[in-house]
C-alpha positions as CSV (number, residue, x, y, z in Angstrom):
1,M,15.1,-115.1,-8.8
2,D,18.0,-112.8,-8.7
3,A,16.4,-109.3,-8.9
4,K,19.3,-107.9,-11.0
5,T,19.8,-110.6,-13.5
6,G,16.5,-112.6,-13.5
7,K,18.5,-115.8,-13.0
8,N,16.7,-118.6,-11.1
9,I,18.2,-119.2,-7.7
10,W,15.9,-122.0,-6.5
11,K,12.6,-123.6,-7.4
12,K,10.4,-125.8,-5.2
13,D,7.3,-127.9,-6.3
14,R,4.3,-127.7,-4.0
15,N,2.8,-131.1,-4.9
16,L,0.5,-131.5,-1.8
17,E,-2.0,-133.9,-3.3
18,S,-5.0,-131.6,-3.3
19,K,-7.7,-132.2,-5.9
20,D,-9.6,-130.1,-8.5
21,E,-9.3,-126.3,-8.3
22,A,-7.9,-126.7,-4.7
23,Q,-4.5,-127.2,-6.3
24,D,-4.6,-123.6,-7.5
25,S,-3.7,-120.5,-5.6
26,Y,-4.4,-116.9,-6.5
27,S,-2.9,-115.3,-3.4
28,S,0.4,-113.4,-3.1
29,P,3.2,-114.6,-0.8
30,I,4.1,-112.5,2.2
31,F,7.2,-112.1,4.3
32,L,7.3,-113.2,8.0
33,R,10.1,-111.5,9.9
34,G,11.0,-112.3,13.5
35,A,12.8,-114.8,15.7
36,G,16.0,-113.9,13.9
37,R,14.8,-115.4,10.6
38,T,13.0,-114.0,7.6
39,Q,10.5,-116.4,5.9
40,I,8.3,-116.5,2.8
41,V,4.8,-117.7,3.6
42,V,2.7,-119.2,0.8
43,A,-1.0,-120.2,0.8
44,G,-2.5,-122.7,-1.6
45,A,-3.2,-126.4,-2.2
46,E,-5.1,-126.6,1.2
47,S,-1.9,-125.7,3.0
48,L,0.1,-122.8,4.4
49,N,3.9,-123.1,4.4
50,A,7.0,-121.1,4.9
51,Y,10.3,-121.2,3.0
52,D,13.8,-119.8,3.6
53,P,14.1,-117.1,0.9
54,A,17.9,-117.8,0.5
55,N,17.6,-121.4,-0.6
56,G,14.0,-122.5,-0.7
57,E,14.2,-124.8,2.3
58,E,10.7,-125.5,3.7
59,I,10.7,-124.3,7.3
60,W,7.2,-125.4,8.3
61,I,3.8,-126.4,6.9
62,Y,0.3,-126.1,8.2
63,G,-2.1,-128.5,6.3
64,G,-5.7,-129.6,6.4
65,L,-7.2,-126.4,5.0
66,K,-9.7,-128.3,3.0
67,V,-13.2,-127.0,2.1
68,Q,-15.9,-129.4,1.0
69,H,-16.7,-128.2,-2.5
70,P,-14.9,-128.5,-5.9
71,Y,-13.9,-124.8,-5.9
72,G,-11.8,-124.8,-2.7
73,R,-9.1,-122.7,-4.3
74,T,-7.2,-120.1,-2.3
75,I,-7.7,-116.4,-3.3
76,S,-7.6,-114.6,0.0
77,G,-4.0,-114.0,1.0
78,P,-2.4,-114.8,4.4
79,T,-1.5,-111.9,6.7
80,T,0.8,-111.7,9.7
81,G,1.4,-109.4,12.6
82,E,1.9,-109.3,16.4
83,G,3.1,-112.9,16.5
84,V,0.1,-114.3,14.7
85,I,-0.4,-115.6,11.1
86,V,-3.9,-115.6,9.7
87,T,-5.0,-117.6,6.7
88,V,-8.4,-118.2,5.0
89,A,-9.5,-121.6,3.8
90,S,-11.6,-120.7,0.7
91,G,-14.8,-118.8,1.6
92,F,-16.5,-119.8,-1.7
93,Q,-20.3,-120.1,-1.2
94,N,-19.7,-119.2,2.5
95,R,-18.3,-122.6,3.3
96,G,-14.8,-121.6,4.3
97,Y,-13.2,-120.7,7.6
98,T,-10.4,-118.5,9.0
99,V,-7.5,-119.8,11.1
100,G,-5.1,-118.0,13.4
101,L,-1.7,-119.5,14.0
102,K,1.1,-118.8,16.4
103,A,4.1,-117.6,14.4
104,G,7.2,-119.7,14.4
105,G,7.8,-123.4,14.5
106,K,9.5,-126.0,12.3
107,G,8.2,-129.0,10.4
108,N,4.5,-129.9,10.5
109,I,2.8,-127.4,12.8
110,T,-0.8,-128.5,11.9
111,R,-1.5,-129.7,15.5
112,S,0.8,-127.5,17.5
113,H,0.4,-123.9,16.4
114,R,-3.3,-123.3,15.8
115,L,-4.7,-120.6,18.1
116,W,-8.3,-120.5,16.9
117,T,-10.7,-121.2,14.1
118,C,-13.6,-118.9,12.9
119,D,-16.0,-120.8,10.8
120,K,-18.4,-117.9,10.0
121,F,-18.2,-114.9,7.7
122,S,-14.9,-115.9,6.0
123,S,-14.0,-114.1,2.8
124,D,-13.4,-115.7,-0.5
125,C,-11.4,-112.9,-2.3
126,P,-10.5,-110.1,0.2
127,S,-7.5,-110.7,2.5
128,P,-7.7,-109.9,6.2
129,V,-5.8,-107.1,7.9
130,I,-4.2,-107.1,11.4
131,Y,-4.3,-103.9,13.3
132,G,-4.0,-103.0,17.0
133,G,-4.5,-106.5,18.4
134,K,-7.5,-107.1,16.2
135,L,-8.3,-108.8,12.9
136,F,-10.5,-107.2,10.3
137,F,-11.9,-108.8,7.2
138,I,-14.9,-108.6,4.9
139,R,-16.9,-111.3,3.1
140,D,-17.6,-110.9,-0.6
141,D,-21.3,-110.2,0.1
142,G,-20.4,-107.2,2.2
143,I,-20.4,-108.5,5.8
144,A,-17.4,-107.2,7.7
145,S,-16.0,-108.6,10.9
146,C,-13.7,-107.7,13.8
147,L,-12.1,-110.5,15.8
148,D,-9.7,-110.6,18.7
149,L,-6.4,-111.5,17.1
150,K,-5.2,-113.8,19.9
151,T,-8.4,-115.7,20.6
152,G,-10.5,-115.4,17.4
153,E,-13.5,-114.2,19.5
154,P,-15.7,-111.9,17.4
155,H,-16.1,-108.3,18.6
156,W,-18.6,-107.4,15.8
157,Q,-19.9,-108.7,12.5
158,E,-22.0,-106.3,10.5
159,R,-23.1,-105.7,6.9
160,V,-21.3,-102.6,5.4
161,F,-22.1,-103.2,1.7
162,S,-25.0,-105.1,0.0
163,A,-22.7,-107.2,-2.2
164,N,-19.7,-107.3,-4.7
165,V,-16.7,-107.0,-2.5
166,K,-13.4,-108.2,-3.9
167,V,-11.1,-105.5,-2.5
168,S,-9.1,-106.2,0.7
169,P,-9.4,-103.8,3.6
170,V,-6.5,-101.6,4.6
171,A,-5.6,-100.0,7.9
172,G,-4.0,-96.8,9.1
173,D,-4.4,-93.8,11.5
174,G,-6.7,-95.8,13.8
175,K,-9.1,-96.6,11.0
176,I,-10.1,-99.5,8.7
177,Y,-11.0,-98.8,5.1
178,F,-13.5,-101.2,3.5
179,M,-14.1,-100.8,-0.3
180,N,-16.5,-102.5,-2.6
181,G,-16.3,-103.2,-6.4
182,Q,-17.8,-99.8,-7.2
183,G,-15.0,-97.9,-5.5
184,N,-17.3,-96.9,-2.6
185,C,-15.5,-96.8,0.8
186,V,-16.8,-97.2,4.4
187,V,-14.3,-96.0,7.0
188,V,-14.7,-97.5,10.5
189,K,-12.8,-97.0,13.7
190,A,-10.3,-99.8,14.5
191,A,-12.1,-100.6,17.7
192,P,-13.9,-103.6,19.3
193,K,-17.2,-101.7,18.8
194,L,-18.4,-100.8,15.3
195,E,-18.3,-97.1,14.6
196,V,-18.7,-95.8,11.1
197,L,-16.6,-92.7,10.6
198,A,-17.3,-91.9,7.0
199,T,-18.8,-93.1,3.8
200,N,-17.3,-92.1,0.4
201,E,-18.6,-93.0,-3.0
202,L,-16.6,-93.0,-6.3
203,N,-19.0,-95.2,-8.2
204,E,-16.2,-96.5,-10.4
205,A,-15.4,-100.2,-11.0
206,T,-12.4,-101.5,-9.2
207,L,-10.7,-104.7,-8.1
208,S,-7.6,-103.1,-6.7
209,T,-6.8,-102.8,-3.0
210,P,-5.9,-99.3,-1.9
211,A,-2.3,-98.5,-1.1
212,V,-1.3,-96.6,2.0
213,G,1.9,-94.5,2.3
214,D,3.2,-91.1,3.3
215,H,-0.1,-90.3,5.1
216,K,-2.0,-90.8,1.8
217,L,-4.5,-93.3,0.4
218,F,-4.1,-94.3,-3.2
219,I,-7.1,-95.8,-5.0
220,R,-7.0,-97.3,-8.5
221,T,-10.2,-97.7,-10.5
222,E,-10.7,-98.7,-14.1
223,E,-10.6,-95.1,-15.1
224,H,-8.6,-93.1,-12.6
225,L,-5.9,-93.2,-10.0
226,Y,-6.9,-91.2,-6.9
227,C,-4.7,-89.8,-4.1
228,V,-6.6,-88.9,-0.9
229,T,-5.1,-87.0,2.0
230,K,-6.1,-84.4,4.6
């Protein structure tokens, strides 16, 4: 849409023949910048694909992200960085998996651009975060993971909460911030060995991912908006 007028510029159907709730997507699109071209990357309907933001032309598609259960919908959003795109095939009931793709390409890249697949500890709701050559994510039951971004090899996978995690981790200042549904945060070093730096408890319900900016961390709960800084 035109941001100033609200007028539709283009519209594309994503009828990819998925079934049941797999047709749905609850994740947000992201921008992929590089190789002289900006792309919009969208996850859902058991596929990940990219469009030209100017005219809606499909640039590439990665398919086959099917999970064997009737609730194979996509909630966790894709993420990109350091030449890699990461997407999660629904982690519902711990049956999903995470895929790392080489950024770029044109047309059907299902066979040509996959770098790795991790079939354990994939999240259902929280989106992964890329930081310093590593991928960090957390499963809804509280098990967090650190993978090598290029190979998918796990550096560590440990429980940091007992359950109830819907919030995506965020990164900054050499740290990863994991938060659960009670607004309680575990801060770990962004390193190939797990090192917990701090544990902070708000004990307030939240489904919102923290925002990072201007050396501050903004946390929204059901009752308050917090700004945390040094």
